[in-house]
N, C-alpha and C positions, 0 to 999 in steps of 0.2 A: 504493500499499500504506499502511495506517495504522500508525504506529508504536506500539509498546506498551511500557509501563513497569511494572515491578514491583520492589519493594525486599524482600530477604530479610535477616532479622536473624541474629544468632549463634545462636538457638535453632532455626533452620530455618523459622520462620514467615514467611509471605508477606504483603505488604501491596500491594494493586492500585491503582496510580496511574492507571488508565484507566477507572475506574468513574465514574459519575455523581456518586457520595458523595465521591470524592476524586480530582480530574482534575488531572494534571500538564500544564501548558501554558506557552507562551511559552519553550520549551526552547531552551537554548543550551550551547555548551561542548564539542560533540563533535568538534572539531577538535584541533590541538595547536599549541604554541608552541615553536620551536627555541631553546635557550639555549646552543648551542655556542659556546665560547670559541675565539678565533682570535688567531694571531700574525702580526704583518705582517712580511714579509721583502721589501723593495724594494717593488714595485708589487703583490705577490701576498700573499694571506691564506691561512694554512694552519691547518686545525682542529687544536686541541690535544686536546679531548675532546668527543665528540658527546653531549649531554644534552638532555633535554626538560624543559620547565617543568611543575610539578605542575598536573594537569588540575583543572578546576573545572566541574561541571555545574550549570547555573542555570536557574531557572524558577519559576513560580508553581503552588502547589497549592491548588485550589479545594475547599474542604470545604463541601458542599451541605446546606441544611436548617436549620431552626430549632435543631437540636441540633448546630450546627457547632462550638460551642466544646467539647463533649464529644468530637467526632471529632478535633479539633485536638489535645486532651490525650492522647487514646488514641494518635495517630500519634507525637507526641513521646516518649512512654513506650516505644512500639515501637523507634523509632529509637535510644534510648539503649542497647539491647542490641546492642553492637558487638562484631565487625565487621560492617558491612553490605555486602551485594552488590546493585548496581543491575543489574536484568536489562532488556536492551534489544533488542526484536525488530523487525527490518526485514526485509531479504532473508534473514537468517540470524538466530541467537540469539546475542548477545554478553552478556558480563558484565564489570562493573568493580567492584573493591573501593573502597568509599567510606566517608565519615563525614558525617553531617549536621553541617556545620560553622556553618551559620546559618539561622534560620528567623525571619521577622519576623510576629509576630501582629498582625493588624488588628482593626478592629471589624465587626460585621454589616454588609453592604452594604444599600443602600436597600431597603426591603420585608423585610428579614431573610432573604434567600435563601441566605446563606453567607458564609464568609470566604475571601478571596483572599490567601494568604500567600506573599511571596517567600521562596525556599529555595535554599541553596547546598550542593552536595555536593562534598567535596573528595575527589579521587581518592587512593589510597594505592598505586596500581600501574597497569598497563596494562589496556585492554580485552582479552579473552580469548574464545576458543571453546574448549569442553570436548570432548575426545577421549578415549575409553577403548578400549583395546585389549588382548585376550588372546592369549597365544601358543599356545593349544590349540585355538581355534575361530575361525570367521569371524564368529561373533556377537558384537556389541559392544553392552553396555549394563550394567546393574546399579545397584543403589541405592547409589551411592557418595557423591554430594551431593544434597541435597534440591532442587537446581536443576540437575540434569545434563542435558546434550545429548549425543546419542551419534552416532557415525559409523562407517562400516565400510570395512575394507580387507581384502584377501586375505592369508592366511598364506603365509610361505615355508616354514617347517618347525615342528616342535613346539616348538623352543627359540628361535625367531626371531620377531620381529615387525616391521611396518613401519609408520610413520606419515609422511605428507606434509605439509609445512608451507610454506604460500604467503607467509609473512612473513619479513622480514629481522631482526626483533626475536627475541632470545634467549627461548625458550619454556620454562618450568620444567616438570617433570614428577615423578610419584612412581611409583618402579619397586617392585613387590611380588613378591618371590620366595618361592615356597610350599615348605615342607619336604615330605619329607625332602630335605636337600641337604647336601653336604659340600665346604667350600671353594668356594663359587660364585664365578665370575668372569663379569662382565658387560662387553660390548664395545658401543661406539656407533660406528656408521659413518654418515658423511654423503656421500651421492652416491657409495657404494662406496669411500670412503676412511676408514680408521680416525681417528676423531676424539677419542675419550677411552675409558678403560677403569677398571674398578674391581674389587677382589677383597675377599672376606671370608674370614678365617682362622678358620673354626669350622664347627660342625655345627648344623643345623637339624632338630628332630624334625618328625614328620609333621603335628603339630597346630600348628606355628609358622611364622612368615613373617618375612622380613628386608625392611624398607621404607627405600628410599633416596629422600629427599624434598628436591626443590629448590623446591617450591610455597610454601613458608613460610621466613621468616628467624627464627632461623638455620637453615641446612640441617642435616639430621639423618640418621643411619642407625640404626635401632632394631629390635630383635627384638620381635615382638608375638604375643600369644595369639589364641585362637579368638574371642574378644569383642573384638578389636582394642586390647586393653589392652596398655601397654607393658611387656614383661618386663625389658628391660635396653638401655641405651644400647651400642651395638656399634661406634660410630666408631673407638674406640682399637684395635678387632681388625681393622680393615681394612689393607690393603696401602698404605703412605703413598708408595710409589714410582708409585702410579696416580693419576688425577685424581679418582676415586671418584664425583664428582657429575656429573650429566648435565643439559644444557639442549639442547632440540632446536634445530636450525638450519634455514635455508631449504633446501628441497629434499627429498629422500628420506632419511629417518631410519631405519636399521636397527639394532635392539637385539638382540643374541645372548647366549645364557647357555649356560655349560658348568659342570659341576663334577666332583668326583673320585668320585662315586658311580656305580653301575650304572643307576639308574632315571632317567627323563626327569623334568625340573623344570618345573613350570608357572610362568608369569610374567604379570603384568599391568602395564600402563603408563597412568596417568591423566595426560594431558597438558593444559596450558593454552597453546593456540596464541595468542600474544600479538600485539597490534596497537597502534600509536601513535595511530591514529584509525580508525573504522569508519563 
């Protein structure tokens, strides 16, 4: 299988790195480096904190043609619209948040066939696979990201959804609760054991939604309108005796929703199933 690469910038525009005009090759950096600190006790060594070194994806971008200088300038302008996402397709589609931290401009190669420029993309997070799940249907999809990959799981009930995770890395997610809802409470079970809960002490109208987001830092809980505009920060109106924020864990993740109203409440979860290496 041929690996495919694509860069998506902050505007949602895509730049193909597998075309003849701009080909990414001599690629490296898809593994990981463990930087866990250890404490020696006698002849044994105990891990103090498990951490990974910041990843770097390296390679050369070949800009083909006598207009290679213009293609180089166009790419660097494109890459300055951060944050960037590197899309990597092998047996599945994976994404990695990155920055173009270095690119070395060369001169035209013999015969003027193009520029071969060394590039370094610094990772700002882990690789991830996108999964979107709705509580009221088995269909999975929707234009959530300009680079979304969808996956399908069966429903348990109208106010419950399940997502399986095959990784041991914490996987962030965005929970969207659609109004009308009164004092909604969300519960996260991992392999049928209660792992975390959250509660909002307030009312959502029919055209509003509550978004609990751990996919970006700082984490946030916001009320949003029909155009996804932020109406208000609702973090302070949540129950601080609960964990509030959810990250998916290895195994079967079940998220359930209840509220004090009589109507059923729809919910959506957009997850980034995270991996140290792919």
